[in-house]
C-alpha positions in Angstrom: 92.9 41.3 -48.0 95.9 40.9 -50.1 97.5 44.1 -48.9 96.9 42.9 -45.5 98.4 39.8 -45.6 101.2 41.6 -47.4 101.6 43.6 -44.5 101.2 40.9 -41.6 104.2 39.2 -43.8 106.2 42.6 -43.5 105.4 43.0 -39.7 106.5 39.3 -39.1 110.3 39.9 -41.0 110.5 42.7 -39.5 110.2 41.6 -36.0 112.4 38.4 -36.6 115.0 40.7 -38.7 114.8 43.2 -36.0 115.4 40.4 -33.1 118.4 39.0 -34.8 119.9 42.7 -35.0 119.2 43.6 -31.2 120.2 39.8 -30.2 123.4 40.4 -31.7 123.9 44.0 -30.5 123.3 42.5 -26.7 125.6 39.7 -27.0 128.3 42.1 -28.4 128.1 44.8 -25.8 127.2 42.6 -22.7 128.2 38.7 -23.3 131.9 39.2 -24.0 135.0 39.9 -21.7 135.9 43.2 -19.9 138.3 44.1 -22.2 140.6 47.0 -20.7 143.4 49.1 -22.1 146.6 49.5 -20.2 147.6 47.5 -17.0 147.3 48.3 -13.5 145.3 51.0 -11.8 145.7 53.1 -15.0 143.9 50.3 -17.1 140.6 51.7 -19.2 138.2 49.3 -18.8 135.6 48.4 -21.4 137.8 49.7 -24.0 136.2 46.9 -26.3 132.6 48.9 -25.7 134.3 52.2 -26.0 135.6 51.5 -29.2 133.0 49.8 -30.9 130.9 53.0 -30.0 133.0 55.3 -31.4 133.2 53.7 -34.7 129.5 53.1 -34.7 129.2 57.2 -34.1 131.3 57.7 -37.1 129.0 55.4 -39.2 126.3 57.8 -38.1 128.2 61.0 -38.9 129.2 59.6 -42.5 125.3 58.9 -43.3 124.6 62.5 -41.6 127.1 64.2 -44.1 126.3 62.0 -47.3 123.8 63.1 -49.7 120.7 61.5 -50.4 122.1 59.0 -53.5 125.3 58.2 -51.3 123.1 57.5 -48.7 121.1 55.3 -50.2 124.1 53.4 -51.7 125.1 53.2 -48.5 122.2 51.0 -47.3 121.6 49.2 -50.7 120.7 45.7 -50.3 124.4 44.0 -51.7 126.3 46.2 -49.1 123.8 45.2 -46.3 125.3 41.4 -46.7 128.4 42.7 -46.6 127.7 44.5 -43.1 126.4 41.1 -42.0 129.5 39.2 -43.0 131.9 41.7 -41.6 130.0 41.5 -38.3 130.3 37.7 -38.3 134.1 37.9 -39.1 134.3 40.9 -36.7 132.7 39.3 -33.6 134.2 35.3 -34.1 137.8 36.5 -34.7 138.4 38.1 -31.1 136.5 35.3 -29.2 138.7 32.6 -31.4 142.0 34.8 -30.6 141.5 35.2 -26.9 142.7 38.7 -25.4 145.1 40.1 -28.3 147.5 42.9 -28.0 146.0 46.5 -27.2 146.8 47.6 -30.7 144.6 45.3 -32.5 141.6 46.6 -30.2 141.0 49.6 -32.9 140.7 47.3 -35.5 138.4 45.0 -34.2 136.2 48.0 -32.9 136.2 49.8 -36.6 135.6 45.9 -38.2 132.4 45.7 -35.8 131.6 49.2 -35.2 131.1 50.6 -38.6 128.8 47.8 -39.9 126.7 47.6 -36.9 126.2 51.3 -37.2 125.1 50.9 -40.6 123.0 48.1 -40.2 121.1 50.1 -37.7 120.5 53.1 -39.6 119.2 50.5 -42.4 116.8 49.4 -39.8 115.6 52.4 -39.0 114.8 53.0 -42.7 112.9 49.9 -43.0 110.8 50.3 -39.7 110.2 53.9 -40.6 108.6 52.5 -44.2 105.9 51.0 -41.9 103.0 52.5 -40.4 103.7 53.5 -36.6 100.9 51.1 -35.6 103.6 48.4 -36.4 106.7 49.8 -36.5 106.3 50.6 -32.7 105.2 47.0 -31.2 107.7 45.4 -33.6 110.7 47.4 -31.9 109.5 45.8 -28.5 108.6 42.5 -29.8 111.8 42.2 -31.8 113.6 43.5 -28.6 112.0 40.6 -26.5 112.9 38.2 -29.1 116.6 38.8 -29.2 116.8 39.3 -25.3 115.4 35.7 -25.4 117.5 34.2 -27.7 120.6 35.9 -25.8 119.1 34.4 -22.3 118.7 31.0 -24.1 122.2 30.9 -25.6 123.8 32.0 -22.1 122.1 29.4 -20.2 122.5 26.5 -22.1 124.8 24.2 -20.9 126.5 23.5 -24.2 129.8 24.8 -24.8 130.1 27.4 -27.6 126.3 27.9 -27.7 126.6 31.3 -27.6 128.3 31.6 -31.0 125.3 31.0 -32.8 124.5 34.7 -31.6 127.4 35.9 -33.7 125.2 34.4 -36.9 122.6 36.7 -36.1 123.6 39.6 -38.6 123.1 37.2 -41.5 119.1 37.0 -40.3 119.1 40.7 -40.1 120.4 41.1 -43.6 117.7 38.7 -44.9 115.0 40.6 -43.2 116.3 44.0 -44.3 116.7 42.2 -47.9 113.1 41.6 -48.3 111.8 44.8 -46.4 113.8 47.1 -48.5 112.8 45.1 -51.6 109.4 45.5 -50.7 109.6 49.2 -49.8 112.2 50.7 -52.6 109.4 50.9 -55.3 108.5 54.5 -56.0 105.3 55.5 -54.3 103.1 58.6 -55.1 105.5 60.8 -54.2 108.0 59.4 -55.8 109.9 58.4 -52.9 110.9 55.0 -51.1 109.7 53.5 -48.1 112.7 55.3 -46.1 111.8 58.6 -47.4 115.0 58.4 -49.9 114.4 59.0 -53.5 113.4 56.1 -55.2 115.8 55.1 -57.9 113.1 54.0 -60.5 111.6 57.0 -62.2 114.2 59.3 -60.7 114.8 61.2 -63.7 110.9 62.4 -64.3 110.8 65.9 -63.7 107.4 66.0 -62.6 107.5 63.6 -60.1 110.5 64.8 -58.4 110.0 67.2 -55.0 110.5 70.5 -56.7 113.6 72.9 -55.4 111.5 75.1 -53.9 109.6 72.4 -52.1 112.6 70.9 -51.0 114.3 74.3 -49.5 110.9 75.1 -47.7 111.1 71.5 -46.0 114.6 71.7 -45.3 114.1 74.9 -43.6 111.3 73.6 -41.3 113.3 70.3 -40.7 116.2 72.2 -39.6 114.1 74.2 -37.3 112.6 71.0 -35.8 115.6 68.9 -35.6 118.0 71.5 -34.4 119.2 69.5 -31.6 120.4 66.5 -33.8 122.1 68.8 -36.5 122.1 71.8 -38.5 121.3 71.5 -42.2 120.1 68.2 -42.7 118.0 68.3 -46.0 114.6 66.8 -46.3 111.7 66.9 -48.9 108.2 66.2 -48.4 108.1 62.7 -47.5 105.8 59.8 -48.7 105.1 56.9 -46.6 104.3 53.6 -48.5 102.7 51.2 -45.9 101.7 47.9 -46.6 98.1 49.4 -47.5 99.3 51.1 -50.3 100.9 54.3 -51.1 100.4 57.5 -49.0 100.5 60.7 -49.6 103.5 63.1 -49.4 103.6 64.7 -46.0 106.1 67.2 -44.8 106.8 68.9 -41.3 105.3 72.0 -42.8 102.0 70.7 -43.9 101.8 69.2 -39.9 103.2 72.0 -38.1 101.4 75.2 -39.6 102.1 77.8 -37.3 105.4 79.2 -36.2 104.7 78.3 -32.5 104.0 74.7 -33.2 107.4 74.4 -35.1 109.3 76.6 -32.3 107.6 74.0 -29.8 108.8 70.8 -31.6 112.6 72.9 -31.7 112.3 73.1 -28.2 111.4 69.4 -27.7 113.9 67.8 -30.1 116.6 69.7 -28.1 115.6 68.6 -24.8 115.0 65.5 -26.4 118.7 65.0 -27.4 120.1 66.5 -23.9 118.0 64.1 -22.0 119.2 61.1 -24.4 122.7 62.2 -23.8 122.3 62.1 -19.9 120.8 58.5 -20.2 123.7 57.2 -22.0 125.8 58.6 -19.5 124.3 57.0 -16.5 124.4 53.4 -18.5 128.2 54.5 -19.0 129.0 55.1 -15.4 127.4 51.9 -14.5 129.3 49.7 -16.7 132.8 50.8 -15.8 132.6 48.6 -12.8 130.0 45.8 -13.3 133.4 43.4 -13.9 136.8 43.3 -13.8 139.4 43.3 -16.5 139.3 39.6 -18.0 136.0 38.8 -16.7 132.6 38.7 -18.2 131.7 42.1 -19.0 128.2 41.9 -17.4 128.1 38.9 -14.6 124.4 39.9 -14.3 123.1 39.7 -17.4 121.1 36.9 -17.3 119.2 38.7 -14.9 119.0 41.8 -17.0 117.8 39.9 -20.0 114.6 38.5 -17.8 113.8 41.7 -16.6 113.9 43.2 -19.9 111.9 40.6 -21.3 109.1 41.5 -18.7 109.6 45.1 -19.5 108.7 44.5 -23.2 105.6 42.5 -22.1 104.4 45.4 -20.0 105.3 48.0 -23.0 103.3 46.1 -25.2 100.5 45.7 -22.7 100.5 49.4 -22.4 100.6 49.8 -26.0 97.5 47.7 -26.7 95.6 49.1 -23.7 95.7 52.7 -24.8 99.0 53.7 -24.9 99.8 53.2 -28.5 96.4 53.8 -29.7 97.2 55.6 -32.8 93.7 54.8 -34.5 91.6 54.6 -31.5 90.9 53.9 -27.9 89.7 55.0 -24.6 90.4 58.4 -23.2 92.2 58.9 -27.0 91.3 63.0 -26.5 93.5 65.0 -28.5 91.8 68.0 -29.3 91.3 71.5 -27.1 87.6 70.5 -26.7 88.0 67.3 -24.8 86.9 67.2 -21.4 87.3 65.0 -18.6 84.8 62.9 -17.0 85.2 64.3 -13.6 85.2 67.9 -13.5 84.5 69.3 -17.4 88.2 70.3 -17.5 90.3 69.9 -20.5 91.6 66.4 -20.9 95.6 66.4 -21.6 96.2 64.6 -24.9 97.2 60.7 -24.6 100.3 60.0 -26.5 101.5 56.6 -27.6 104.8 55.9 -25.4 104.5 58.3 -22.6 103.6 55.6 -20.2 106.3 53.1 -21.7 108.4 55.8 -21.2 107.7 56.2 -17.2 107.9 52.7 -16.7 111.6 52.6 -18.3 112.5 55.8 -16.4 111.1 53.9 -13.1 113.0 50.7 -13.4 116.3 52.3 -14.2 115.9 54.4 -11.0 114.7 51.4 -9.1 117.9 49.8 -9.8 119.8 52.6 -8.7 118.2 52.3 -5.5 118.9 48.6 -4.9 122.6 48.8 -5.9 123.6 50.4 -2.6 120.5 49.4 -0.4 120.4 45.5 -0.8 123.4 44.8 -2.9 124.6 43.0 0.1 121.7 41.1 -0.1 121.9 39.5 -3.3 119.7 42.0 -4.9 121.3 42.3 -8.6 120.8 46.1 -8.6 123.3 46.7 -11.5 120.8 43.9 -13.6 118.0 45.9 -12.9 119.8 49.2 -13.8 120.8 47.8 -17.2 117.3 46.6 -17.8 115.8 49.7 -17.4 118.5 50.9 -19.9 117.7 48.7 -22.6 113.9 49.4 -22.0 114.7 53.2 -22.6 117.0 52.7 -25.6 113.8 50.7 -27.1 111.6 53.4 -26.0 114.0 55.8 -27.8 114.0 54.0 -30.7 110.1 54.2 -31.2 111.1 57.9 -30.5 113.5 58.3 -33.4 110.8 56.9 -35.5 108.0 59.2 -34.3 110.7 62.1 -34.9 111.2 60.6 -38.4 107.3 60.8 -39.2 107.1 64.4 -37.8 109.7 65.9 -39.6 109.5 64.0 -42.9 113.2 62.6 -42.6 114.5 59.5 -44.2 114.2 57.5 -40.7 117.9 56.4 -41.4 118.9 59.9 -40.4 116.9 60.0 -37.6 118.4 57.0 -35.9 121.7 58.1 -36.9 121.0 61.2 -35.0 119.3 59.9 -32.1 121.7 56.7 -31.6 124.7 59.4 -31.8 123.5 61.3 -28.8 122.8 58.2 -26.4 126.1 56.6 -27.4 128.1 59.6 -27.2 126.6 59.7 -23.6 127.5 56.2 -23.1 131.0 56.8 -24.2 131.5 59.8 -22.0 129.9 57.5 -18.8 132.6 55.0 -19.6 135.5 57.5 -19.9 134.4 59.4 -16.8 134.0 56.5 -15.0 137.3 55.2 -15.7 138.5 58.8 -14.3 136.6 58.2 -11.2 138.0 54.7 -10.6 141.4 56.2 -10.6 141.0 59.0 -8.5 138.7 57.4 -5.9 140.2 54.0 -5.7 138.3 50.8 -6.3 136.7 50.6 -2.8 134.8 54.0 -3.3 134.0 53.8 -6.7 130.6 52.0 -6.5 128.9 54.5 -4.7 130.5 57.5 -6.1 129.5 55.9 -9.9 125.9 54.8 -8.8 125.3 58.5 -7.2 126.6 60.3 -10.5 124.5 57.9 -12.9 121.5 57.9 -10.5 121.6 61.8 -10.7 121.9 62.0 -14.4 119.3 59.6 -14.9 117.1 61.4 -12.6 117.7 65.2 -13.8 117.2 63.6 -17.3 113.6 62.4 -16.6 112.5 65.4 -14.3 114.1 68.2 -16.0 115.3 68.0 -19.6 113.3 65.4 -21.7 110.0 64.9 -19.2 107.0 62.5 -19.4 104.9 65.7 -20.8 107.8 66.6 -23.5 107.5 63.0 -24.7 103.6 62.9 -24.9 103.7 66.1 -26.5 105.8 64.7 -29.6 103.7 61.3 -29.8 100.4 63.3 -29.8 101.9 64.9 -33.1 103.0 61.8 -34.8 99.8 60.1 -33.9 98.0 62.9 -35.5 100.5 62.9 -38.3 99.5 58.9 -38.9 95.7 59.5 -38.7 95.9 62.8 -41.3 98.1 60.4 -43.6 95.8 57.5 -43.4 92.8 59.7 -44.0 94.7 61.4 -47.0 95.3 57.2 -48.4 91.8 56.6 -47.9 90.4 59.5 -49.6 92.5 58.9 -52.7 91.7 55.3 -52.7 88.0 55.6 -52.3 87.6 58.7 -54.7 90.0 57.3 -57.4 92.2 60.1 -57.6 95.3 60.1 -60.0 99.0 60.3 -58.7 99.1 64.2 -58.9 95.7 64.6 -57.2 96.8 62.6 -54.4 100.3 64.6 -54.0 98.2 67.7 -53.8 95.2 66.4 -51.5 97.1 67.2 -48.4 98.2 70.2 -49.1 94.5 71.4 -49.9 93.3 69.4 -46.8 95.8 71.9 -44.9 94.3 75.2 -46.6 97.3 75.6 -48.9 96.8 78.2 -51.3 97.1 77.6 -54.9 100.1 79.7 -55.2 101.7 77.8 -52.3 100.7 74.4 -53.6 102.5 75.2 -57.1 105.6 76.5 -55.7 105.6 73.2 -53.8 105.3 71.2 -56.9 107.0 73.9 -59.2 104.0 73.7 -61.4 101.8 76.7 -62.9 98.8 78.0 -60.4 96.5 77.3 -63.5 97.9 73.4 -63.6 96.8 73.4 -59.5 93.4 74.9 -60.0 93.0 72.2 -62.9 93.7 69.2 -60.2 91.8 70.9 -57.3 88.5 70.9 -59.6 89.2 67.3 -60.5 89.6 66.4 -57.0 86.5 68.4 -56.1 84.8 66.8 -58.6 85.7 62.9 -58.0 85.3 63.5 -54.2 81.8 64.6 -54.7 82.5 68.7 -53.0 81.7 71.9 -54.3 84.9 73.5 -52.8 87.8 73.9 -50.5 85.8 74.3 -47.4 83.7 70.8 -48.0 86.8 69.1 -49.1 88.5 69.5 -45.8 85.1 68.9 -44.1 85.6 65.2 -46.1 89.0 65.0 -44.6 87.9 65.6 -40.8 85.2 63.2 -41.2 87.7 60.8 -42.8 90.0 61.3 -39.7 87.1 60.6 -37.5 85.8 57.6 -39.0 89.6 56.0 -38.8 89.8 57.3 -35.0 86.5 55.5 -34.4 84.9 58.8 -33.2 
């Protein structure tokens, strides 16, 4: 009961803090002025957005090349407050100064972009430390609350009301501090909630991931994450949820066969390519939404309303079977599952594919409305942006899923995913400006809309399709079920710390030699731990233990 209450408080804190982060980002990107670099027809529109995205990508690159210890220091609690203060100052000073000289634009972009990227990665780590069944709804609820706050500030007839949005990073840092504090204690695997090495007890050799295990897991993760970045180091990951510590789980344990690992690598590449094209489509549209000196997104209040409605619909889809990490109608995931109509095997259902389809549908509807219904007052640009924000929320959830699959620090998963998304958006802004110069102002809208719509359509139909999305989310759902089953068995049968670490590998049928190599201990020590696990669980061998694990998974899924 106490764990449940703690989990509920953590979920509420995550929603409130992520809402602050999203509200600030929305206001930063879309509620300012269209600031251009240069003069006349050669001016580069949305230079403010381009510069901010550039420095956010730079912060992601810093996290990607940093060691695990350095990454932990960059995302430590004291620095989060520093980042929040920089964001507040960096967003207020330009607004008070009006339209400063172009030379100061890079400095302002750095002052906001670098801490914004690090804060976003910190949110990846915080959300990645929670079970997916809580983290994914928190993404959509937090995004909807942040959008509602922006809408209220944009429509309140009080001068300067929007300045309150610039204080939101302080609320984001407060929530992150509490979440990091709750998840920073070492768990059964000697790791923190975000997948990084916990500082406490880091010197105990018996609790650290061994060099051989690190090398094996890093090789598997590199294969599965080939589209994001080569050479990403990863270790067997332990997830600490609100219910208590969970057992270490690596990609090598989840994806047992080379064929499964190859499939994940292929899907990872397609996901990155599709993410770039979605960002490209959004960047195209942002180049002509307004003229320099005007509001960057005049139709943004309409976008916010549509986005809130999308989040509500997404939560409804998740609640009625889309998320379904525990159970639900039609949650057939095995090869023996058959459809009720013709007895053919039913296609597995993933937690996010319906939401992905809805976001793409909204975005494509906006592209249709821009040229067809623009003369009738239908804000097609607002619909496109609402669809893009919806896709961004879906992709945030997907980055959390990828962190679960690969066993990575979710901050790394966010860094890789948002690098692809923002790089595509920057390319769209740049190419849109080129088209604006070459084609002329009167022809630019139709050309840009056509290019953006084709990019988004190609991404959805031929690159990262709904079926691909489903395949990855099914793997993550099964990972959650297996992880929860290991935690439940360890808790019910009183397994020790080391026994709980070995349990997932035993349930996956790993040999004693393989387990010994993973934990850098002798095979005789592994055999001793296995005998104790058998005795505590009331089984007489490995097969009976595996049967117990399967029964526990079925019990958790309600089947």
